[in-house]
Structure formats: C-alpha cells, structure tokens
C-alpha positions in Angstrom: 82.8 158.8 113.7 83.5 161.6 111.2 81.5 160.8 108.1 83.0 163.6 105.9 83.9 161.8 102.6 87.7 161.4 102.7 88.6 157.7 102.6 89.7 155.4 99.8 88.4 151.8 99.4 91.2 149.6 98.1 90.2 146.4 96.3 92.4 143.5 95.2 90.1 141.0 93.5 91.4 137.5 92.8 89.9 134.5 91.2 88.5 133.2 94.5 88.9 136.2 96.9 88.4 139.9 97.4 90.9 141.7 99.6 89.8 145.1 100.8 90.8 148.0 103.0 89.5 151.4 103.8 92.4 153.9 104.1 92.5 157.5 105.0 95.1 159.0 102.6 95.7 162.0 104.9 96.6 160.0 108.0 97.6 157.0 106.0 95.8 154.8 108.5 93.8 151.7 107.6 90.4 152.0 109.2 89.4 148.4 108.3 91.0 145.6 106.4 89.7 142.2 105.3 89.3 139.5 102.8 86.3 137.6 101.4 87.9 134.2 100.6 87.1 130.8 99.2 84.5 132.4 97.0 82.4 129.9 95.1 83.2 127.2 97.6 81.2 125.8 100.5 83.5 127.4 103.1 83.3 131.0 101.8 83.8 133.6 104.5 84.5 137.2 105.2 87.4 137.9 107.6 88.0 141.5 108.7 89.7 143.6 111.3 88.8 147.1 112.4 90.1 148.7 115.6 89.2 145.6 117.6 89.9 141.9 117.2 89.6 139.8 114.0 86.0 139.0 113.0 84.7 136.2 110.7 81.4 135.9 109.0 80.3 132.8 107.0 79.3 133.5 103.4 78.2 130.0 102.6 78.8 129.6 98.8 78.9 133.3 97.9 80.3 134.4 94.6 82.2 137.7 94.0 78.9 139.7 93.7 77.5 138.4 96.9 80.8 138.9 98.6 80.9 142.5 97.5 77.4 143.0 98.9 78.6 141.6 102.2 81.6 144.0 102.2 79.2 146.9 101.4 77.0 145.9 104.3 80.0 145.7 106.6 81.2 149.1 105.6 77.7 150.5 106.2 77.6 148.9 109.7 81.0 150.4 110.5 79.8 153.8 109.3 82.4 153.9 106.6 80.3 153.5 103.4 79.4 157.2 103.3 83.0 158.3 103.9 84.4 157.0 100.6 85.6 159.4 97.9 87.0 156.8 95.4 88.0 153.2 94.9 91.5 152.0 94.0 92.0 148.6 92.3 95.1 146.5 92.1 95.5 145.3 88.4 98.2 142.8 87.8 99.0 143.4 84.1 98.8 146.6 82.2 101.1 145.5 79.3 102.7 148.4 77.5 99.5 150.4 77.6 100.0 151.8 81.2 103.0 153.5 82.6 101.2 155.0 85.6 98.0 154.5 87.6 94.9 155.9 85.9 91.3 156.7 86.3 89.1 154.0 85.0 86.8 154.5 82.0 85.6 152.3 79.2 88.8 152.5 77.2 90.9 151.6 80.3 88.6 148.6 81.0 89.1 147.4 77.4 92.9 147.8 77.6 92.9 145.7 80.8 90.8 143.1 79.0 93.2 143.2 76.1 96.0 142.1 78.5 94.2 139.0 79.6 96.3 136.7 77.5 99.4 138.0 79.4 97.8 137.4 82.8 95.0 134.9 82.4 94.8 134.1 86.1 94.7 137.7 87.3 93.4 140.3 84.9 89.9 138.7 84.4 89.5 138.7 88.2 90.8 142.2 88.5 88.3 143.3 85.8 85.5 141.5 87.6 86.3 143.5 90.8 86.0 146.7 88.8 82.7 145.8 87.2 81.2 144.8 90.5 82.3 147.9 92.4 81.0 150.1 89.6 77.6 148.4 90.1 77.5 149.1 93.9 79.5 152.3 94.0 78.3 153.9 90.7 78.8 157.4 92.1 82.5 157.0 92.9 85.5 157.4 90.6 87.6 154.3 90.2 91.3 154.0 89.7 93.5 151.2 88.4 97.0 150.7 89.9 99.1 148.3 87.8 101.8 145.9 89.1 103.6 146.2 85.8 103.6 150.1 85.4 106.7 150.7 87.5 108.8 148.5 85.3 107.9 150.4 82.1 111.0 152.5 82.5 113.2 149.5 81.8 115.4 149.9 78.6 115.0 147.5 75.7 118.2 145.8 76.5 116.6 144.7 79.8 113.1 143.8 78.7 113.7 142.1 75.3 114.1 138.3 74.9 116.6 137.0 72.4 113.9 135.4 70.3 112.6 136.5 66.8 111.7 140.2 67.1 108.4 139.7 65.3 107.0 138.1 68.5 107.6 141.4 70.3 106.2 143.5 67.3 103.2 141.3 66.8 102.3 140.0 70.3 104.3 142.2 72.7 106.3 139.3 74.0 108.8 140.9 76.4 109.8 141.0 80.1 107.2 143.1 82.0 108.0 142.5 85.7 105.6 142.5 88.6 105.3 143.7 92.3 105.8 147.2 91.0 103.4 148.8 93.5 105.3 147.2 96.3 108.7 148.3 94.9 107.6 151.9 94.6 106.6 152.0 98.2 109.6 150.2 99.7 112.2 152.1 97.5 110.8 155.5 98.6 110.5 154.4 102.2 114.0 152.9 102.2 115.4 156.3 101.0 113.5 158.1 103.8 114.8 155.7 106.4 118.4 156.1 105.1 118.1 159.9 104.7 119.0 159.8 101.0 117.4 161.4 98.0 115.1 159.0 96.2 115.6 160.7 92.8 119.4 160.2 93.2 119.5 156.7 94.7 120.7 153.4 93.5 118.9 150.4 95.1 118.3 146.7 94.7 114.9 145.5 96.1 113.8 141.9 96.7 110.1 141.2 97.3 110.0 137.7 98.8 106.7 136.0 99.5 105.0 133.1 97.9 105.8 135.0 94.7 109.3 136.4 94.6 111.1 138.9 92.4 113.9 141.5 92.5 114.4 144.8 90.9 117.2 147.4 90.2 116.0 150.9 90.8 118.2 153.8 89.5 117.2 157.4 90.4 113.7 156.3 91.3 113.1 154.3 88.1 113.2 150.5 87.5 116.0 149.6 85.1 115.8 145.8 85.3 113.8 143.1 87.1 113.5 139.3 87.3 109.9 138.4 86.5 109.1 138.3 82.8 106.2 138.0 80.4 104.5 136.2 83.3 105.3 135.9 87.0 106.9 132.5 86.4 110.3 133.8 85.4 113.1 134.7 87.7 113.7 133.6 91.3 112.8 130.4 93.1 109.3 131.0 94.6 106.8 129.1 96.8 105.4 126.9 94.1 106.9 128.5 91.0 110.2 127.2 89.5 111.7 130.5 88.4 114.4 130.3 85.7 115.1 126.9 84.0 116.0 125.4 80.6 113.0 126.1 78.3 113.7 122.7 76.6 112.4 121.1 79.8 109.0 121.3 78.2 110.1 118.9 75.3 112.1 116.7 77.7 109.1 116.1 80.0 106.8 115.6 76.9 109.2 112.9 75.6 110.0 111.2 78.9 106.6 111.4 80.7 104.1 112.3 77.9 103.3 115.6 79.6 101.3 118.2 77.6 102.2 121.9 77.6 99.4 122.4 80.1 100.7 119.6 82.4 104.2 121.1 82.5 102.9 124.7 82.9 100.8 123.5 85.9 103.8 121.8 87.4 106.1 124.8 87.0 103.6 127.2 88.4 101.9 125.2 91.1 104.1 122.2 92.1 107.6 123.6 91.9 109.8 126.1 93.8 110.1 125.5 97.5 107.2 123.0 97.5 108.7 120.9 94.7 112.2 120.8 96.1 111.2 120.1 99.7 108.2 117.9 98.9 106.9 119.3 102.1 105.6 122.9 101.9 105.7 126.2 100.0 105.8 128.1 103.3 109.3 129.2 104.4 108.3 129.1 108.1 107.4 125.5 107.8 110.6 124.7 105.9 112.9 126.6 108.4 111.3 124.6 111.2 111.8 121.3 109.4 115.4 122.3 108.4 116.2 123.0 112.1 115.0 119.5 112.9 117.3 118.0 110.4 115.0 117.6 107.3 117.6 117.5 104.5 115.2 118.3 101.7 113.9 121.4 103.5 117.6 122.4 104.0 118.2 121.9 100.3 115.1 123.9 99.2 116.2 126.9 101.4 119.8 126.6 100.1 118.7 126.7 96.5 116.3 129.6 97.2 119.0 131.7 98.9 121.7 131.0 96.4 119.6 131.8 93.4 118.4 135.0 95.0 122.0 136.1 95.8 123.2 135.2 92.4 120.4 137.1 90.7 120.9 140.2 93.0 124.6 140.1 92.0 123.6 140.2 88.4 121.1 143.0 88.9 123.7 145.1 90.5 125.4 145.5 87.1 122.5 147.6 86.1 123.5 150.3 88.6 126.5 152.7 88.8 126.8 152.2 92.5 124.8 150.5 95.3 123.2 152.6 98.1 121.2 149.8 99.6 119.6 146.3 99.3 116.0 146.3 100.5 114.3 143.1 101.7 110.5 143.1 101.8 107.5 140.8 101.5 106.6 138.0 104.0 109.9 136.2 103.8 112.0 139.3 103.3 110.6 141.0 106.3 110.4 138.0 108.7 113.1 135.5 107.8 116.4 136.5 109.4 117.9 133.2 108.3 117.2 133.8 104.6 118.6 137.4 104.8 121.7 136.0 106.6 122.4 133.5 103.9 121.9 136.0 101.1 124.0 138.7 102.7 126.9 136.2 103.3 126.7 135.0 99.7 126.9 138.7 98.6 130.2 139.4 100.4 131.8 140.3 97.0 129.5 143.4 96.9 130.8 144.6 100.3 128.0 143.4 102.6 128.8 142.5 106.2 125.9 141.4 108.3 125.1 142.7 111.8 123.8 139.5 113.4 121.9 141.2 116.2 120.2 143.8 114.0 119.2 141.1 111.6 117.6 139.0 114.3 115.6 142.1 115.3 114.6 142.6 111.6 116.6 145.8 111.5 117.6 148.7 113.7 115.6 151.9 113.9 116.4 152.6 110.2 115.7 149.0 109.3 119.4 148.4 108.6 120.8 144.8 109.1 124.4 145.4 108.1 127.5 146.7 110.0 128.8 150.3 109.8 131.1 150.6 106.8 129.4 147.8 105.0 127.3 148.1 101.9 123.9 148.8 103.3 121.1 146.2 103.5 117.8 146.9 105.2 114.3 145.6 105.9 111.2 147.6 104.9 107.7 146.4 105.5 105.7 146.8 102.3 102.3 148.4 102.1 100.8 148.0 98.6 97.3 149.0 99.8 98.6 152.3 101.1 100.4 153.0 97.7 97.1 152.2 95.9 95.3 154.6 98.2 97.9 157.3 97.6 97.6 157.0 93.9 93.9 157.0 94.0 93.6 160.1 96.2 96.1 161.9 94.0 94.2 161.1 90.7 90.8 161.9 92.2 92.0 165.2 93.6 93.3 166.2 90.1 90.1 165.1 88.3 86.5 166.5 88.0 84.1 165.3 90.6 82.0 163.4 88.1 82.2 159.6 87.8 84.8 158.5 85.3 83.1 155.6 83.5 
C-alpha cells in the first residue's frame, strides 16, 4: 500500500460513539469506515469495513479514549496511520462564530465550548473527540466542520424569532439550522447531475433520516431552513415532534404535572414517528406495518409526508424560481413511498412523478419526475467526503506546523 501521507481521518464523535473514516481527498474514495459504538456500556464494540467484509471487535466497557486507541491500532494494522495528513471533525453547533470550516486552535475550541448551551447533547462530545485526537495525533492539523455554518447566510427575516429582541442580543436566541454539511454536498451534486450552474441555482433540499430538515438554497447560499435554535424545530422526525404549540409545555404541566425536563424529553425522544405510531421511529418498519394494515403506522407516515410537503411549499417562497427539489438522507434516498406522497402533495408547484424512476430511486441523473415537470431528484449524501474536502483544502492553504 502507498504510505505517502495523503489521506484525511474524519471523526464524528457522539455521546456514546465515534464514527470514523479514512478518505483520500484526491480520489474521494473511503479506504476504511467504521464506528466505535455503545461506549461506556458492557456491549461496546468497534465495527468497521475496509475493502473486504464488515468486521467487529469487542471493546468490553471502553470509553471514548480507549475506543480511540482501538481505532488507532486498527489504522496501524491496515497501514493507514502513517498516511494521514490531517483530521476533520464534525461539530454540530458553531453558533454565529463560524461561517466556514476552520483549522482548530485554542480559540476555536473555546468557541465550540461556548456553544455548548445551544447543543448540550452534541458539542461536548464533539469537543471530546477533538481533545482525544489531539492527544494521539499531536503532529497532525485538525479541522472543525460545522453543521450550522452553511445556514449563516440566512437573512434576519428568516432566522429571527418574534420574541423580545433582547434574547437575541443577549443570548443569541435565533434559528441556526443543521445538516449544513449534507446540504452543501447534495446541492452541489444535484447541480452537477442536472447540468446547471450551482452559483445560479434555486433549490429545495430535504434531508430525511431519524433527524429531518429542509432548506432553501439560492445561488449556492442557504436562505431559509426548518431546524431552529435546536434540532427539535421543524419537520416531523423519528422521535422529535417538530413544530407544535409552545403552550403545550404549560398544558402538560397543568394536566400531567410534567416538568420542563419531562416535556423536553418527550418531545425529543418519544414523539415524531415513534410517538404517533406507538410502534417505531424507523420508516422501514412503519411502511411494512402500514402495508399490513396498521392504521397508526399509516397515520404516522401520512402526518410525516403532509407536514414535509407543506413546509417545502412554504420554503419555496424564499426562492425566485425552483430548479429542483432534492431528497437525501436515509428516508429521502430509500423511501419511494414517502417521495411519492410528498410529490403528489406538491402538485401546485408543478411536480409530476415518474412512478418507474421513483421506484428505481431516480434515473441516471437521479431524477424522479416526468419531462416537463418541475424537477425532483434523489442524491445520496456524503457528509464524510465533504468534511474530508474541507479539511484537505484548509490544510493545503496552511503552514505545515500543528495548529493547536
């Protein structure tokens, strides 16, 4: 194997997992991908795939530090450890401090820490990943790629809430948006597939997975999105409610005695598809149950699709025209039924579904609509590749010395 340093290690550190990939930015090929999961639990394990089949290694009760040691050992065994030129980290929340990906130094780490109140479940874990990789890869530059950065081009009319302005001035309470790294990738890729200029394009994109959001992209810049101060706002999701009446908090406190923490947990972890169906947060499970006549599964899917279509219709008002609607994420890429229902609901915007193309998840260009229709297409997202691209670009512009 060629050991000339040329590859990027991509890290996505969560509260109980570390996702990783080694990507060659020149060929844009992933040489190895994997996840250390269930960290801190008895069943912790390292699951990875190189050029061969999937492999699993037990980690017993490993924490993040031990898991990173196991990943480092694996990379050495695969003769990849010495090929790395930098490490790129997914960071969920950059607040208003970051409009682009950036090399990590002490000031950047402090700014990420300062955003912890905006993403208490994500930013501490992201920061932990940075700290641990600095420990084991001290000679390599590190880059932070922010989910929120892409949305920093939104105008104030799109990101401000109609609450006392002092909350924005004093505590930066506003709509931030997420999935930005995914949106940058799929919007650019959609334009390539359609043969249109990204810098002069008008797109709607829907990232649909366990977390769901949508964005309006005008001339390559985000102009409105659905997720807000936190990832709870917006669309119906796997376990998150999306939009609802804020007075639900006081209603549930009066009727059930629920605390703020109780209701917040319910809206984040027990709502959405799971809450409506009382069966699952997984669209595949719900579609199977719906096909067998489960009415609550049918209802959950119906609410999901209607709210998505209604929201996309609203986002379209942020654009002067519509060149395409992009579906991505696990549901967006794989559920022909969800796409069918949404496209039918959006007939007012000129969409006409090509049933066969939709069943095949798109033609050669990913398109699922008929000729003459407003265009809708499927694009498989690749956030890890986008992180690797940003990291390689920043490292190539920077001095070769470590940036921390």
